[in-house]
SEDREN-903259 format. One line per 10 residues: number of its first residue (from 1); for each residue x, y, z of N, C-alpha, C. Coordinates in steps of 0.2 Angstrom, whole numbers. Example, Ala and Ser with C-alpha at 12.3 -4.5 7.8 and 13.67 -1.06 7.14 Angstrom:
2
1 = 66:-28:39:62:-22:39:66:-16:39; 64:-11:35:68:-5:36:64:0:39
//
This chain:
241
1 = -86:-383:-364:-86:-377:-368:-87:-371:-363; -83:-366:-364:-83:-360:-360:-89:-356:-361; -92:-353:-356:-97:-348:-357:-94:-342:-357; -95:-338:-363:-92:-332:-364:-94:-326:-359; -100:-327:-356:-102:-323:-351:-100:-325:-344; -96:-330:-343:-94:-333:-337:-87:-336:-337; -82:-331:-338:-75:-334:-339:-73:-339:-334; -75:-339:-328:-73:-343:-323:-75:-351:-325; -80:-351:-330:-82:-358:-331:-77:-362:-335; -71:-360:-337:-67:-364:-340:-61:-360:-343
11 = -61:-354:-344:-56:-350:-347:-50:-349:-342; -44:-349:-344:-38:-348:-339:-39:-341:-336; -37:-340:-330:-37:-334:-326:-32:-329:-329; -34:-323:-330:-29:-318:-333:-23:-318:-329; -17:-317:-332:-11:-316:-329:-10:-310:-324; -8:-310:-318:-7:-305:-314:-1:-300:-316; -2:-294:-316:3:-289:-317:9:-290:-312; 15:-289:-314:20:-290:-309:19:-284:-304; 21:-286:-297:21:-281:-292:25:-275:-293; 23:-269:-292:27:-263:-293:33:-263:-287
21 = 39:-261:-289:44:-259:-284:42:-253:-281; 41:-253:-274:39:-247:-271:44:-242:-270; 50:-244:-272:56:-239:-272:57:-236:-279; 53:-238:-284:54:-235:-291:49:-229:-291; 52:-223:-290:49:-217:-290:50:-213:-296; 46:-208:-297:47:-204:-303:52:-199:-303; 54:-196:-308:59:-191:-308:55:-184:-307; 57:-181:-302:53:-174:-300:58:-168:-301; 64:-169:-303:69:-164:-303:67:-158:-307; 62:-159:-312:60:-153:-316:54:-149:-314
31 = 51:-151:-308:45:-148:-305:47:-142:-301; 43:-137:-301:43:-131:-297:40:-132:-291; 43:-131:-285:40:-132:-279:39:-125:-275; 33:-124:-274:31:-118:-270:30:-120:-262; 32:-115:-258:32:-116:-251:28:-110:-248; 22:-112:-246:18:-107:-243:20:-106:-235; 21:-100:-233:24:-100:-226:32:-101:-227; 34:-99:-232:42:-100:-234:46:-95:-230; 43:-90:-226:47:-86:-222:47:-88:-215; 44:-93:-213:44:-96:-207:50:-101:-206
41 = 51:-103:-200:57:-108:-199:56:-114:-203; 51:-118:-203:50:-124:-206:50:-123:-214; 46:-118:-216:46:-117:-223:53:-115:-226; 56:-110:-223:63:-108:-225:68:-114:-225; 67:-119:-220:72:-124:-220:70:-129:-226; 64:-130:-227:62:-135:-233:64:-132:-240; 63:-125:-240:65:-122:-246:72:-122:-248; 76:-121:-242:83:-121:-243:86:-128:-245; 83:-133:-242:86:-140:-243:84:-142:-250; 78:-141:-252:76:-143:-259:80:-139:-264
51 = 80:-132:-263:84:-128:-268:91:-130:-268; 94:-132:-263:101:-134:-263:102:-141:-266; 97:-145:-266:97:-151:-270:96:-151:-277; 94:-144:-280:93:-143:-287:86:-142:-289; 82:-142:-284:75:-141:-286:73:-133:-287; 69:-132:-292:67:-125:-293:62:-123:-287; 63:-118:-283:59:-116:-277:56:-109:-277; 50:-108:-276:47:-102:-275:44:-102:-268; 46:-97:-264:43:-96:-257:38:-91:-257; 32:-92:-254:27:-87:-254:26:-84:-247
61 = 23:-78:-247:21:-75:-240:15:-70:-242; 12:-68:-237:7:-63:-238:10:-57:-242; 16:-55:-240:20:-50:-243:25:-52:-248; 24:-50:-254:29:-52:-259:36:-49:-258; 37:-43:-255:43:-41:-253:47:-45:-248; 43:-47:-243:45:-51:-237:48:-58:-240; 44:-60:-245:46:-67:-248:52:-66:-252; 53:-61:-255:59:-60:-259:65:-59:-255; 64:-55:-250:70:-54:-245:72:-61:-242; 67:-65:-240:69:-72:-238:73:-76:-243
71 = 70:-75:-249:73:-79:-255:80:-77:-256; 81:-70:-256:88:-68:-257:93:-71:-251; 90:-71:-245:95:-74:-240:96:-81:-241; 91:-85:-244:92:-92:-245:97:-94:-250; 97:-90:-256:101:-91:-262:99:-97:-265; 103:-100:-269:102:-106:-273:96:-106:-278; 95:-100:-280:90:-98:-285:83:-98:-283; 82:-98:-276:76:-97:-273:73:-91:-275; 66:-91:-277:63:-84:-279:57:-83:-274; 55:-77:-273:50:-75:-268:44:-72:-272
81 = 38:-73:-269:32:-70:-272:26:-70:-267; 21:-67:-268:15:-67:-263:12:-74:-264; 8:-76:-259:5:-83:-259:2:-85:-265; -2:-81:-268:-6:-82:-274:-2:-84:-280; 3:-79:-281:8:-80:-286:12:-86:-285; 14:-88:-279:18:-94:-278:14:-100:-280; 8:-100:-278:4:-106:-279:3:-107:-287; 2:-101:-291:1:-101:-298:7:-104:-301; 13:-102:-299:19:-104:-303:22:-110:-301; 19:-114:-296:22:-120:-294:18:-126:-296
91 = 21:-132:-297:18:-138:-299:16:-142:-292; 20:-141:-287:19:-144:-280:19:-139:-276; 14:-138:-271:14:-133:-266:14:-136:-259; 20:-134:-255:20:-136:-248:17:-131:-244; 12:-133:-240:9:-129:-235:13:-129:-228; 16:-124:-226:20:-124:-220:18:-118:-216; 12:-116:-216:10:-110:-213:8:-112:-205; 8:-107:-201:5:-108:-194:-2:-111:-194; -3:-116:-189:-10:-119:-189:-15:-114:-188; -14:-108:-184:-19:-103:-183:-21:-100:-190
101 = -17:-100:-195:-19:-97:-201:-20:-102:-207; -20:-108:-205:-21:-113:-210:-27:-113:-214; -33:-113:-211:-39:-113:-215:-40:-107:-219; -38:-101:-215:-39:-94:-219:-35:-94:-225; -29:-96:-224:-24:-96:-230:-27:-100:-236; -29:-106:-234:-31:-111:-240:-37:-109:-243; -42:-106:-239:-48:-104:-242:-47:-98:-247; -42:-94:-245:-41:-88:-250:-37:-90:-256; -34:-96:-256:-30:-98:-262:-33:-104:-265; -40:-105:-264:-43:-111:-267:-42:-111:-275
111 = -44:-106:-278:-43:-105:-285:-36:-106:-288; -32:-103:-284:-25:-103:-286:-22:-110:-285; -24:-114:-281:-22:-121:-280:-25:-126:-283; -30:-124:-287:-34:-129:-291:-30:-133:-296; -30:-139:-296:-26:-144:-300:-19:-145:-298; -17:-142:-292:-10:-143:-290:-10:-149:-285; -4:-151:-285:-2:-156:-279:0:-152:-273; -4:-153:-268:-3:-149:-262:0:-154:-256; 5:-152:-253:8:-156:-248:7:-152:-241; 3:-155:-237:2:-151:-230:7:-154:-225
121 = 10:-150:-222:15:-152:-217:14:-148:-210; 7:-146:-209:6:-142:-203:4:-147:-198; 6:-145:-192:5:-149:-186:0:-145:-181; -6:-147:-180:-10:-143:-175:-8:-145:-168; -4:-140:-165:-2:-142:-158:-4:-136:-153; -5:-138:-147:-5:-133:-142:0:-133:-137; 1:-128:-133:7:-129:-128:4:-126:-121; 6:-129:-116:5:-127:-109:11:-128:-105; 10:-128:-98:15:-129:-94:18:-136:-94; 14:-141:-96:16:-148:-97:19:-150:-104
131 = 20:-145:-108:23:-146:-115:18:-146:-120; 20:-149:-126:16:-149:-132:11:-154:-132; 5:-153:-135:0:-158:-135:-4:-157:-142; -7:-162:-144:-11:-162:-151:-17:-159:-150; -19:-155:-154:-26:-152:-154:-31:-156:-158; -37:-156:-156:-42:-159:-160:-44:-155:-166; -45:-158:-172:-47:-154:-178:-53:-157:-180; -58:-153:-181:-65:-155:-183:-65:-160:-189; -61:-159:-194:-60:-163:-200:-56:-169:-199; -53:-170:-193:-49:-175:-191:-41:-174:-191
141 = -39:-170:-196:-32:-168:-196:-31:-161:-200; -25:-158:-200:-24:-153:-204:-24:-155:-211; -22:-160:-213:-22:-163:-220:-29:-164:-222; -33:-167:-218:-40:-168:-220:-44:-161:-221; -42:-156:-216:-45:-150:-217:-43:-147:-224; -37:-147:-226:-34:-145:-232:-38:-148:-238; -39:-155:-238:-43:-158:-243:-50:-156:-243; -53:-154:-238:-60:-152:-238:-60:-145:-241; -55:-141:-239:-55:-134:-242:-53:-133:-249; -50:-138:-251:-47:-138:-258:-49:-144:-262
151 = -56:-144:-264:-59:-149:-267:-56:-151:-274; -53:-145:-277:-50:-146:-284:-42:-147:-284; -40:-148:-278:-32:-150:-278:-31:-157:-276; -25:-160:-277:-23:-166:-275:-19:-166:-268; -22:-167:-262:-19:-166:-256:-16:-172:-253; -10:-171:-251:-6:-176:-248:-3:-173:-241; 0:-177:-237:3:-175:-231:10:-177:-230; 15:-173:-228:22:-175:-227:26:-170:-224; 32:-172:-222:37:-167:-219:35:-164:-212; 32:-168:-208:29:-166:-202:35:-167:-197
161 = 39:-171:-197:44:-173:-192:51:-170:-193; 52:-165:-196:58:-162:-198:60:-157:-193; 66:-156:-191:69:-151:-187:71:-145:-191; 67:-139:-189:69:-133:-193:76:-131:-192; 79:-132:-186:85:-131:-184:90:-134:-189; 89:-141:-190:94:-145:-194:93:-143:-202; 87:-141:-204:85:-140:-210:89:-133:-212; 89:-129:-208:92:-122:-209:100:-122:-208; 102:-127:-205:110:-126:-204:114:-128:-210; 118:-124:-212:122:-125:-218:127:-130:-217
171 = 129:-131:-210:135:-136:-209:132:-143:-208; 126:-144:-209:123:-151:-208:122:-153:-216; 126:-158:-218:126:-160:-225:120:-164:-226; 118:-169:-222:113:-173:-223:108:-173:-217; 101:-174:-219:96:-174:-214:94:-182:-213; 96:-185:-208:96:-192:-207:89:-194:-204; 84:-194:-209:77:-195:-206:73:-198:-212; 67:-201:-210:62:-203:-215:56:-198:-215; 53:-198:-220:47:-193:-221:41:-198:-222; 36:-198:-218:30:-202:-219:26:-198:-224
181 = 23:-201:-229:19:-197:-235:13:-201:-235; 7:-197:-234:0:-200:-234:-4:-196:-240; -8:-200:-243:-12:-197:-248:-17:-203:-251; -21:-201:-255:-26:-205:-258:-24:-208:-265; -19:-205:-268:-17:-207:-275:-10:-210:-274; -8:-216:-277:-1:-218:-277:3:-214:-281; 0:-211:-287:4:-207:-291:7:-201:-287; 2:-198:-283:4:-192:-280:9:-193:-274; 7:-199:-270:12:-200:-265:19:-202:-267; 19:-205:-273:26:-207:-276:29:-201:-278
191 = 26:-196:-280:29:-189:-282:32:-186:-276; 28:-186:-270:30:-183:-264:36:-187:-261; 36:-193:-261:41:-198:-259:48:-196:-263; 47:-195:-269:53:-194:-273:56:-187:-272; 51:-182:-270:53:-175:-268:57:-176:-262; 55:-179:-257:58:-180:-250:65:-183:-251; 65:-188:-256:72:-191:-257:77:-187:-261; 75:-182:-263:80:-177:-266:85:-174:-261; 82:-174:-255:87:-171:-250:91:-176:-247; 98:-175:-247:103:-180:-245:101:-182:-238
201 = 101:-189:-237:100:-192:-230:92:-194:-229; 88:-191:-233:81:-191:-232:78:-196:-236; 72:-199:-234:69:-205:-238:61:-204:-237; 58:-204:-242:50:-204:-242:48:-211:-241; 43:-212:-236:40:-218:-235:33:-217:-235; 29:-221:-239:22:-221:-239:19:-223:-232; 14:-219:-229:12:-220:-223:4:-221:-222; 1:-222:-228:-6:-223:-228:-10:-217:-231; -17:-218:-230:-21:-213:-233:-22:-207:-228; -25:-201:-231:-26:-195:-227:-30:-196:-220
211 = -34:-201:-220:-37:-203:-213:-32:-205:-208; -26:-206:-210:-21:-208:-205:-17:-202:-203; -18:-196:-205:-14:-191:-204:-14:-188:-197; -19:-189:-194:-20:-186:-187:-14:-188:-183; -13:-195:-182:-8:-198:-178:-1:-196:-180; 0:-195:-187:7:-192:-189:8:-185:-187; 3:-181:-188:4:-174:-185:5:-174:-178; 1:-178:-174:1:-178:-167:8:-180:-164; 11:-185:-168:18:-187:-165:23:-182:-164; 22:-176:-168:27:-171:-167:27:-168:-159
221 = 21:-169:-156:21:-167:-149:26:-172:-145; 26:-178:-147:31:-183:-143:38:-181:-145; 39:-179:-151:46:-178:-153:49:-172:-150; 44:-167:-149:46:-161:-145:48:-163:-138; 44:-167:-135:46:-170:-128:53:-173:-128; 54:-177:-133:61:-181:-134:66:-175:-134; 65:-170:-139:70:-165:-140:72:-161:-133; 67:-160:-129:68:-156:-123:72:-160:-118; 70:-166:-117:73:-171:-112:81:-172:-114; 82:-173:-121:88:-176:-123:93:-170:-126
231 = 90:-164:-127:93:-159:-130:95:-161:-137; 90:-163:-141:92:-166:-147:87:-163:-153; 88:-165:-159:84:-164:-164:81:-170:-167; 77:-174:-164:75:-180:-165:71:-180:-172; 72:-186:-176:68:-187:-182:65:-194:-181; 63:-197:-187:60:-203:-187:63:-208:-192; 64:-214:-190:67:-219:-195:62:-225:-195; 60:-227:-201:56:-233:-201:60:-239:-203; 60:-244:-199:64:-250:-199:61:-256:-204; 66:-260:-207:64:-266:-211:60:-264:-217
241 = 61:-258:-220:58:-256:-227:64:-253:-230
//
């Protein structure tokens, strides 16, 4: 006789749910993407590629006029706004600001980013005569700093290893690279993977939780060294997945 308080004493084990296909990603085509730092090279490049792929994009800057001027140059329906308005109007917000202004920018936008899916792509790097090197971040990484500063947001990390030159070049039809996506929620990382995969040639690949973001951010220093030696715009491809 089965003990109802101890199912293992005789009742059959519950059936396991079928494994989810890791490449079964949500439709994100209707989401509005904001890009903080959208007037900088990386931000402009991401805004351009996403808008060209059909995504609704709003770029943010400290100056709404500067943001709108950049948006007009990019075309493809991109709109400009000050940072706070950009955050409020967006479903997903990509943080592409300089590392030096990272904490200050996010602190000022804490309320505007509440409830938003935030994608941090900032690389804390220093430069000296020997080249680029990773900076130590008290929280562990830029993404972890963002998570600490934005307790009411869902913070992920992605888009670190992209060439701003290639992103902005209209003659480059496809960006041949993978995008490592890190975060605490599978639902959120799936959305960011799907967003990355909207750009032709690009693929979003899950890369772990935010505690693993430091080495992803730091790898950019190595890619800069590759680019300088080989006069290239190196990216990243993950094999066997």
